[in-house]
All heavy atoms as TSV, in Angstrom:
chain	resi	resn	atom	element	x	y	z
A	1	MET	N	N	0.835	-1.210	0.000
A	1	MET	CA	C	0.000	0.000	0.000
A	1	MET	C	C	0.868	1.257	0.000
A	1	MET	O	O	0.597	2.188	-0.732
A	1	MET	CB	C	-0.923	-0.032	1.234
A	1	MET	CG	C	-1.978	1.045	1.241
A	1	MET	SD	S	-3.217	0.742	-0.052
A	1	MET	CE	C	-4.139	2.242	0.046
A	2	THR	N	N	1.905	1.267	0.834
A	2	THR	CA	C	2.746	2.463	0.898
A	2	THR	C	C	3.490	2.687	-0.414
A	2	THR	O	O	3.700	3.817	-0.813
A	2	THR	CB	C	3.768	2.360	2.058
A	2	THR	OG1	O	4.504	1.151	1.911
A	2	THR	CG2	C	3.082	2.392	3.403
A	3	VAL	N	N	3.849	1.604	-1.096
A	3	VAL	CA	C	4.540	1.742	-2.384
A	3	VAL	C	C	3.624	2.429	-3.387
A	3	VAL	O	O	4.046	3.318	-4.119
A	3	VAL	CB	C	5.001	0.355	-2.912
A	3	VAL	CG1	C	5.593	0.495	-4.311
A	3	VAL	CG2	C	6.024	-0.249	-1.959
A	4	ASP	N	N	2.340	2.027	-3.412
A	4	ASP	CA	C	1.379	2.641	-4.330
A	4	ASP	C	C	1.220	4.132	-4.034
A	4	ASP	O	O	1.226	4.946	-4.938
A	4	ASP	CB	C	0.016	1.950	-4.218
A	4	ASP	CG	C	0.071	0.536	-4.772
A	4	ASP	OD1	O	0.991	0.260	-5.563
A	4	ASP	OD2	O	-0.798	-0.271	-4.411
A	5	ALA	N	N	1.103	4.462	-2.757
A	5	ALA	CA	C	0.935	5.867	-2.368
A	5	ALA	C	C	2.168	6.675	-2.757
A	5	ALA	O	O	2.048	7.774	-3.288
A	5	ALA	CB	C	0.674	5.969	-0.873
A	6	ASN	N	N	3.353	6.130	-2.540
A	6	ASN	CA	C	4.594	6.828	-2.903
A	6	ASN	C	C	4.689	6.995	-4.414
A	6	ASN	O	O	5.109	8.040	-4.909
A	6	ASN	CB	C	5.818	6.067	-2.389
A	6	ASN	CG	C	5.973	6.193	-0.883
A	6	ASN	OD1	O	5.425	7.108	-0.276
A	6	ASN	ND2	N	6.699	5.281	-0.289
A	7	SER	N	N	4.288	5.971	-5.149
A	7	SER	CA	C	4.315	6.045	-6.614
A	7	SER	C	C	3.378	7.143	-7.113
A	7	SER	O	O	3.730	7.900	-8.014
A	7	SER	CB	C	3.901	4.701	-7.221
A	7	SER	OG	O	4.825	3.706	-6.864
A	8	ILE	N	N	2.202	7.205	-6.524
A	8	ILE	CA	C	1.229	8.234	-6.920
A	8	ILE	C	C	1.771	9.629	-6.592
A	8	ILE	O	O	1.704	10.536	-7.425
A	8	ILE	CB	C	-0.142	7.981	-6.240
A	8	ILE	CG1	C	-0.777	6.715	-6.845
A	8	ILE	CG2	C	-1.065	9.183	-6.409
A	8	ILE	CD1	C	-1.968	6.183	-6.063
A	9	ASN	N	N	2.351	9.791	-5.416
A	9	ASN	CA	C	2.926	11.085	-5.042
A	9	ASN	C	C	4.037	11.479	-6.004
A	9	ASN	O	O	4.102	12.625	-6.459
A	9	ASN	CB	C	3.486	11.041	-3.616
A	9	ASN	CG	C	2.389	11.023	-2.564
A	9	ASN	OD1	O	1.258	11.383	-2.851
A	9	ASN	ND2	N	2.723	10.604	-1.375
A	10	LEU	N	N	4.907	10.532	-6.330
A	10	LEU	CA	C	6.010	10.793	-7.248
A	10	LEU	C	C	5.470	11.175	-8.624
A	10	LEU	O	O	5.963	12.105	-9.260
A	10	LEU	CB	C	6.897	9.539	-7.345
A	10	LEU	CG	C	8.225	9.727	-8.091
A	10	LEU	CD1	C	9.102	10.735	-7.344
A	10	LEU	CD2	C	8.938	8.392	-8.209
A	11	PHE	N	N	4.436	10.461	-9.047
A	11	PHE	CA	C	3.797	10.725	-10.337
A	11	PHE	C	C	3.285	12.163	-10.404
A	11	PHE	O	O	3.535	12.881	-11.376
A	11	PHE	CB	C	2.650	9.723	-10.521
A	11	PHE	CG	C	1.961	9.830	-11.850
A	11	PHE	CD1	C	2.626	9.513	-13.025
A	11	PHE	CD2	C	0.635	10.230	-11.920
A	11	PHE	CE1	C	1.986	9.590	-14.249
A	11	PHE	CE2	C	-0.006	10.317	-13.140
A	11	PHE	CZ	C	0.658	9.994	-14.314
A	12	PHE	N	N	2.614	12.612	-9.330
A	12	PHE	CA	C	2.092	13.987	-9.299
A	12	PHE	C	C	3.224	15.010	-9.271
A	12	PHE	O	O	3.145	16.047	-9.928
A	12	PHE	CB	C	1.163	14.193	-8.090
A	12	PHE	CG	C	-0.233	13.683	-8.351
A	12	PHE	CD1	C	-0.748	12.640	-7.605
A	12	PHE	CD2	C	-1.013	14.246	-9.338
A	12	PHE	CE1	C	-2.024	12.154	-7.846
A	12	PHE	CE2	C	-2.304	13.772	-9.590
A	12	PHE	CZ	C	-2.807	12.722	-8.838
A	13	ILE	N	N	4.297	14.707	-8.538
A	13	ILE	CA	C	5.449	15.621	-8.486
A	13	ILE	C	C	6.029	15.786	-9.892
A	13	ILE	O	O	6.328	16.897	-10.331
A	13	ILE	CB	C	6.510	15.106	-7.491
A	13	ILE	CG1	C	5.987	15.261	-6.060
A	13	ILE	CG2	C	7.833	15.842	-7.670
A	13	ILE	CD1	C	6.800	14.510	-5.017
A	14	VAL	N	N	6.166	14.683	-10.612
A	14	VAL	CA	C	6.701	14.729	-11.983
A	14	VAL	C	C	5.793	15.568	-12.883
A	14	VAL	O	O	6.262	16.416	-13.638
A	14	VAL	CB	C	6.883	13.298	-12.547
A	14	VAL	CG1	C	7.181	13.333	-14.044
A	14	VAL	CG2	C	7.994	12.580	-11.799
A	15	ILE	N	N	4.486	15.359	-12.783
A	15	ILE	CA	C	3.530	16.130	-13.594
A	15	ILE	C	C	3.640	17.629	-13.275
A	15	ILE	O	O	3.692	18.459	-14.177
A	15	ILE	CB	C	2.075	15.631	-13.363
A	15	ILE	CG1	C	1.892	14.268	-14.029
A	15	ILE	CG2	C	1.070	16.636	-13.911
A	15	ILE	CD1	C	0.553	13.628	-13.755
A	16	VAL	N	N	3.722	17.949	-12.002
A	16	VAL	CA	C	3.834	19.360	-11.599
A	16	VAL	C	C	5.129	19.966	-12.132
A	16	VAL	O	O	5.141	21.088	-12.635
A	16	VAL	CB	C	3.748	19.495	-10.054
A	16	VAL	CG1	C	4.146	20.894	-9.611
A	16	VAL	CG2	C	2.344	19.150	-9.580
A	17	GLN	N	N	6.228	19.211	-12.045
A	17	GLN	CA	C	7.506	19.735	-12.536
A	17	GLN	C	C	7.481	19.935	-14.049
A	17	GLN	O	O	7.970	20.942	-14.556
A	17	GLN	CB	C	8.651	18.800	-12.129
A	17	GLN	CG	C	8.938	18.895	-10.642
A	17	GLN	CD	C	10.105	18.033	-10.224
A	17	GLN	OE1	O	10.455	17.078	-10.901
A	17	GLN	NE2	N	10.706	18.372	-9.106
A	18	ILE	N	N	6.889	18.966	-14.771
A	18	ILE	CA	C	6.790	19.101	-16.235
A	18	ILE	C	C	5.910	20.309	-16.580
A	18	ILE	O	O	6.250	21.106	-17.447
A	18	ILE	CB	C	6.243	17.796	-16.862
A	18	ILE	CG1	C	7.292	16.686	-16.736
A	18	ILE	CG2	C	5.854	18.016	-18.318
A	18	ILE	CD1	C	6.774	15.301	-17.095
A	19	GLY	N	N	4.791	20.453	-15.858
A	19	GLY	CA	C	3.908	21.599	-16.072
A	19	GLY	C	C	4.627	22.909	-15.803
A	19	GLY	O	O	4.501	23.868	-16.559
A	20	GLY	N	N	5.422	22.936	-14.748
A	20	GLY	CA	C	6.200	24.131	-14.411
A	20	GLY	C	C	7.217	24.440	-15.490
A	20	GLY	O	O	7.435	25.600	-15.844
A	21	ALA	N	N	7.840	23.393	-16.035
A	21	ALA	CA	C	8.829	23.585	-17.100
A	21	ALA	C	C	8.163	24.180	-18.342
A	21	ALA	O	O	8.697	25.107	-18.943
A	21	ALA	CB	C	9.500	22.254	-17.438
A	22	PHE	N	N	6.977	23.660	-18.705
A	22	PHE	CA	C	6.253	24.208	-19.853
A	22	PHE	C	C	5.864	25.659	-19.606
A	22	PHE	O	O	5.981	26.503	-20.496
A	22	PHE	CB	C	5.003	23.379	-20.157
A	22	PHE	CG	C	5.297	22.138	-20.964
A	22	PHE	CD1	C	4.982	20.889	-20.470
A	22	PHE	CD2	C	5.876	22.238	-22.218
A	22	PHE	CE1	C	5.251	19.740	-21.210
A	22	PHE	CE2	C	6.148	21.102	-22.970
A	22	PHE	CZ	C	5.830	19.843	-22.463
A	23	ALA	N	N	5.418	25.971	-18.392
A	23	ALA	CA	C	5.031	27.341	-18.057
A	23	ALA	C	C	6.237	28.268	-18.163
A	23	ALA	O	O	6.133	29.383	-18.664
A	23	ALA	CB	C	4.441	27.394	-16.650
A	24	THR	N	N	7.400	27.785	-17.698
A	24	THR	CA	C	8.627	28.588	-17.772
A	24	THR	C	C	9.005	28.843	-19.227
A	24	THR	O	O	9.330	29.969	-19.593
A	24	THR	CB	C	9.776	27.862	-17.048
A	24	THR	OG1	O	9.374	27.621	-15.699
A	24	THR	CG2	C	11.050	28.683	-17.046
A	25	VAL	N	N	8.946	27.811	-20.056
A	25	VAL	CA	C	9.278	27.959	-21.478
A	25	VAL	C	C	8.327	28.953	-22.138
A	25	VAL	O	O	8.767	29.834	-22.877
A	25	VAL	CB	C	9.228	26.582	-22.192
A	25	VAL	CG1	C	9.301	26.749	-23.712
A	25	VAL	CG2	C	10.359	25.694	-21.703
A	26	ALA	N	N	7.042	28.838	-21.836
A	26	ALA	CA	C	6.054	29.754	-22.410
A	26	ALA	C	C	6.344	31.189	-21.984
A	26	ALA	O	O	6.286	32.109	-22.792
A	26	ALA	CB	C	4.648	29.349	-21.984
A	27	ALA	N	N	6.688	31.382	-20.701
A	27	ALA	CA	C	6.987	32.719	-20.186
A	27	ALA	C	C	8.235	33.273	-20.856
A	27	ALA	O	O	8.272	34.444	-21.239
A	27	ALA	CB	C	7.169	32.668	-18.671
A	28	VAL	N	N	9.255	32.442	-21.014
A	28	VAL	CA	C	10.504	32.894	-21.654
A	28	VAL	C	C	10.246	33.269	-23.105
A	28	VAL	O	O	10.720	34.304	-23.568
A	28	VAL	CB	C	11.588	31.798	-21.547
A	28	VAL	CG1	C	12.788	32.122	-22.427
A	28	VAL	CG2	C	12.042	31.651	-20.087
A	29	LYS	N	N	9.471	32.456	-23.822
A	29	LYS	CA	C	9.146	32.778	-25.219
A	29	LYS	C	C	8.401	34.098	-25.302
A	29	LYS	O	O	8.671	34.902	-26.190
A	29	LYS	CB	C	8.312	31.654	-25.844
A	29	LYS	CG	C	9.123	30.453	-26.236
A	29	LYS	CD	C	8.284	29.450	-26.998
A	29	LYS	CE	C	9.135	28.269	-27.432
A	29	LYS	NZ	N	8.335	27.246	-28.121
A	30	THR	N	N	7.477	34.335	-24.387
A	30	THR	CA	C	6.724	35.594	-24.367
A	30	THR	C	C	7.673	36.757	-24.117
A	30	THR	O	O	7.599	37.785	-24.789
A	30	THR	CB	C	5.633	35.550	-23.270
A	30	THR	OG1	O	4.803	34.428	-23.520
A	30	THR	CG2	C	4.795	36.809	-23.280
A	31	ASP	N	N	8.599	36.592	-23.152
A	31	ASP	CA	C	9.579	37.641	-22.858
A	31	ASP	C	C	10.453	37.925	-24.065
A	31	ASP	O	O	10.699	39.072	-24.400
A	31	ASP	CB	C	10.478	37.231	-21.678
A	31	ASP	CG	C	9.744	37.309	-20.347
A	31	ASP	OD1	O	8.639	37.882	-20.312
A	31	ASP	OD2	O	10.270	36.807	-19.353
A	32	ILE	N	N	10.911	36.866	-24.742
A	32	ILE	CA	C	11.771	37.050	-25.918
A	32	ILE	C	C	11.016	37.794	-27.009
A	32	ILE	O	O	11.561	38.712	-27.621
A	32	ILE	CB	C	12.298	35.677	-26.415
A	32	ILE	CG1	C	13.321	35.121	-25.408
A	32	ILE	CG2	C	12.931	35.807	-27.801
A	32	ILE	CD1	C	13.718	33.679	-25.648
A	33	THR	N	N	9.763	37.430	-27.239
A	33	THR	CA	C	8.948	38.108	-28.261
A	33	THR	C	C	8.799	39.579	-27.914
A	33	THR	O	O	8.970	40.450	-28.770
A	33	THR	CB	C	7.555	37.447	-28.347
A	33	THR	OG1	O	7.731	36.060	-28.600
A	33	THR	CG2	C	6.718	38.067	-29.447
A	34	TRP	N	N	8.523	39.868	-26.632
A	34	TRP	CA	C	8.360	41.249	-26.187
A	34	TRP	C	C	9.671	42.018	-26.333
A	34	TRP	O	O	9.695	43.145	-26.824
A	34	TRP	CB	C	7.898	41.237	-24.721
A	34	TRP	CG	C	7.668	42.604	-24.172
A	34	TRP	CD1	C	6.581	43.390	-24.378
A	34	TRP	CD2	C	8.550	43.351	-23.339
A	34	TRP	NE1	N	6.738	44.577	-23.709
A	34	TRP	CE2	C	7.932	44.585	-23.072
A	34	TRP	CE3	C	9.809	43.085	-22.792
A	34	TRP	CZ2	C	8.529	45.551	-22.276
A	34	TRP	CZ3	C	10.410	44.051	-22.000
A	34	TRP	CH2	C	9.775	45.267	-21.760
A	35	ILE	N	N	10.778	41.374	-25.946
A	35	ILE	CA	C	12.098	42.027	-26.056
A	35	ILE	C	C	12.407	42.312	-27.526
A	35	ILE	O	O	12.894	43.391	-27.861
A	35	ILE	CB	C	13.186	41.142	-25.408
A	35	ILE	CG1	C	13.018	41.154	-23.884
A	35	ILE	CG2	C	14.591	41.624	-25.792
A	35	ILE	CD1	C	13.780	40.065	-23.161
A	36	LYS	N	N	12.097	41.348	-28.417
A	36	LYS	CA	C	12.336	41.566	-29.853
A	36	LYS	C	C	11.558	42.774	-30.349
A	36	LYS	O	O	12.086	43.582	-31.109
A	36	LYS	CB	C	11.922	40.324	-30.653
A	36	LYS	CG	C	12.940	39.222	-30.662
A	36	LYS	CD	C	12.461	38.098	-31.570
A	36	LYS	CE	C	13.404	36.927	-31.546
A	36	LYS	NZ	N	12.852	35.778	-32.287
A	37	ARG	N	N	10.300	42.895	-29.921
A	37	ARG	CA	C	9.476	44.040	-30.344
A	37	ARG	C	C	10.092	45.341	-29.865
A	37	ARG	O	O	10.150	46.320	-30.601
A	37	ARG	CB	C	8.054	43.910	-29.794
A	37	ARG	CG	C	7.232	42.902	-30.554
A	37	ARG	CD	C	5.766	42.983	-30.160
A	37	ARG	NE	N	5.071	41.804	-30.644
A	37	ARG	CZ	C	4.147	41.154	-29.958
A	37	ARG	NH1	N	3.797	41.549	-28.762
A	37	ARG	NH2	N	3.568	40.099	-30.464
A	38	VAL	N	N	10.533	45.355	-28.604
A	38	VAL	CA	C	11.150	46.569	-28.053
A	38	VAL	C	C	12.411	46.910	-28.827
A	38	VAL	O	O	12.633	48.065	-29.194
A	38	VAL	CB	C	11.461	46.385	-26.539
A	38	VAL	CG1	C	12.317	47.523	-26.013
A	38	VAL	CG2	C	10.162	46.271	-25.750
A	39	ILE	N	N	13.248	45.899	-29.110
A	39	ILE	CA	C	14.490	46.130	-29.857
A	39	ILE	C	C	14.170	46.647	-31.258
A	39	ILE	O	O	14.800	47.595	-31.736
A	39	ILE	CB	C	15.338	44.836	-29.918
A	39	ILE	CG1	C	15.909	44.539	-28.525
A	39	ILE	CG2	C	16.464	44.967	-30.939
A	39	ILE	CD1	C	16.544	43.170	-28.394
A	40	GLU	N	N	13.172	46.047	-31.912
A	40	GLU	CA	C	12.800	46.505	-33.254
A	40	GLU	C	C	12.342	47.953	-33.217
A	40	GLU	O	O	12.751	48.761	-34.043
A	40	GLU	CB	C	11.690	45.622	-33.827
A	40	GLU	CG	C	12.188	44.270	-34.298
A	40	GLU	CD	C	11.069	43.309	-34.662
A	40	GLU	OE1	O	9.900	43.740	-34.724
A	40	GLU	OE2	O	11.376	42.126	-34.881
A	41	LYS	N	N	11.514	48.290	-32.235
A	41	LYS	CA	C	11.009	49.657	-32.121
A	41	LYS	C	C	12.156	50.634	-31.863
A	41	LYS	O	O	12.278	51.656	-32.522
A	41	LYS	CB	C	9.979	49.726	-30.995
A	41	LYS	CG	C	9.263	51.065	-30.928
A	41	LYS	CD	C	8.189	51.035	-29.858
A	41	LYS	CE	C	7.350	52.293	-29.865
A	41	LYS	NZ	N	8.122	53.508	-29.688
A	42	HIS	N	N	13.012	50.283	-30.911
A	42	HIS	CA	C	14.142	51.150	-30.590
A	42	HIS	C	C	15.157	51.147	-31.728
A	42	HIS	O	O	15.806	52.157	-31.980
A	42	HIS	CB	C	14.806	50.712	-29.277
A	42	HIS	CG	C	13.999	51.104	-28.079
A	42	HIS	ND1	N	13.919	52.391	-27.631
A	42	HIS	CD2	C	13.207	50.381	-27.258
A	42	HIS	CE1	C	13.116	52.427	-26.576
A	42	HIS	NE2	N	12.665	51.220	-26.329
A	43	GLY	N	N	15.285	50.014	-32.401
A	43	GLY	CA	C	16.194	49.926	-33.546
A	43	GLY	C	C	15.792	50.907	-34.636
A	43	GLY	O	O	16.631	51.588	-35.203
A	44	GLU	N	N	14.484	50.999	-34.914
A	44	GLU	CA	C	13.985	51.956	-35.905
A	44	GLU	C	C	14.302	53.381	-35.457
A	44	GLU	O	O	14.757	54.199	-36.247
A	44	GLU	CB	C	12.479	51.788	-36.087
A	44	GLU	CG	C	12.098	50.530	-36.836
A	44	GLU	CD	C	10.601	50.249	-36.812
A	44	GLU	OE1	O	9.838	51.161	-36.434
A	44	GLU	OE2	O	10.215	49.128	-37.163
A	45	ASP	N	N	14.076	53.658	-34.162
A	45	ASP	CA	C	14.370	54.989	-33.628
A	45	ASP	C	C	15.857	55.301	-33.752
A	45	ASP	O	O	16.245	56.404	-34.125
A	45	ASP	CB	C	13.937	55.097	-32.152
A	45	ASP	CG	C	12.418	54.986	-32.001
A	45	ASP	OD1	O	11.707	55.167	-33.007
A	45	ASP	OD2	O	11.968	54.717	-30.879
A	46	LEU	N	N	16.702	54.316	-33.435
A	46	LEU	CA	C	18.154	54.516	-33.527
A	46	LEU	C	C	18.563	54.761	-34.975
A	46	LEU	O	O	19.421	55.605	-35.241
A	46	LEU	CB	C	18.906	53.296	-32.973
A	46	LEU	CG	C	18.888	53.130	-31.462
A	46	LEU	CD1	C	19.463	51.781	-31.069
A	46	LEU	CD2	C	19.684	54.246	-30.771
A	47	MET	N	N	17.948	54.049	-35.918
A	47	MET	CA	C	18.278	54.248	-37.342
A	47	MET	C	C	17.886	55.653	-37.774
A	47	MET	O	O	18.621	56.299	-38.504
A	47	MET	CB	C	17.545	53.204	-38.213
A	47	MET	CG	C	18.113	51.821	-38.095
A	47	MET	SD	S	19.821	51.775	-38.662
A	47	MET	CE	C	20.305	50.148	-38.163
A	48	LYS	N	N	16.724	56.123	-37.321
A	48	LYS	CA	C	16.292	57.484	-37.659
A	48	LYS	C	C	17.287	58.513	-37.117
A	48	LYS	O	O	17.658	59.453	-37.807
A	48	LYS	CB	C	14.899	57.749	-37.090
A	48	LYS	CG	C	13.785	57.020	-37.836
A	48	LYS	CD	C	12.435	57.237	-37.173
A	48	LYS	CE	C	11.388	56.326	-37.741
A	48	LYS	NZ	N	10.163	56.316	-36.950
A	49	LEU	N	N	17.699	58.304	-35.863
A	49	LEU	CA	C	18.675	59.216	-35.269
A	49	LEU	C	C	20.006	59.145	-36.013
A	49	LEU	O	O	20.646	60.166	-36.248
A	49	LEU	CB	C	18.913	58.844	-33.785
A	49	LEU	CG	C	17.796	59.191	-32.811
A	49	LEU	CD1	C	18.093	58.574	-31.445
A	49	LEU	CD2	C	17.662	60.707	-32.658
A	50	HIS	N	N	20.388	57.940	-36.388
A	50	HIS	CA	C	21.668	57.725	-37.083
A	50	HIS	C	C	21.640	58.423	-38.439
A	50	HIS	O	O	22.633	59.033	-38.847
A	50	HIS	CB	C	21.904	56.221	-37.245
A	50	HIS	CG	C	23.337	55.889	-37.494
A	50	HIS	ND1	N	23.886	55.961	-38.734
A	50	HIS	CD2	C	24.336	55.501	-36.655
A	50	HIS	CE1	C	25.172	55.626	-38.660
A	50	HIS	NE2	N	25.467	55.347	-37.403
A	51	ASP	N	N	20.507	58.358	-39.131
A	51	ASP	CA	C	20.389	58.989	-40.436
A	51	ASP	C	C	20.461	60.523	-40.342
A	51	ASP	O	O	20.989	61.176	-41.224
A	51	ASP	CB	C	19.059	58.596	-41.103
A	51	ASP	CG	C	19.057	57.112	-41.507
A	51	ASP	OD1	O	20.158	56.531	-41.578
A	51	ASP	OD2	O	17.959	56.568	-41.732
A	52	LYS	N	N	19.936	61.072	-39.228
A	52	LYS	CA	C	19.948	62.526	-39.050
A	52	LYS	C	C	21.358	63.062	-38.811
A	52	LYS	O	O	21.698	64.143	-39.267
A	52	LYS	CB	C	19.064	62.919	-37.861
A	52	LYS	CG	C	17.589	62.808	-38.163
A	52	LYS	CD	C	16.759	63.208	-36.963
A	52	LYS	CE	C	15.269	63.009	-37.217
A	52	LYS	NZ	N	14.481	63.306	-36.036
A	53	SER	N	N	22.184	62.282	-38.095
A	53	SER	CA	C	23.515	62.806	-37.712
A	53	SER	C	C	24.549	62.714	-38.798
A	53	SER	O	O	24.413	62.300	-39.862
A	53	SER	CB	C	24.039	62.049	-36.500
A	53	SER	OG	O	24.121	60.673	-36.780
């Protein structure tokens, strides 16, 4: 009985960790997309400034 309970607990821990890993990857991808947008926006501004000087 205790082996079954431990197996179930371990199973849930693994699921939670995998879920956390997916959430982290999703968050990082969102951050990268946002950072790319900011860089593109600022990059355009920098090019405009560069062209003026």
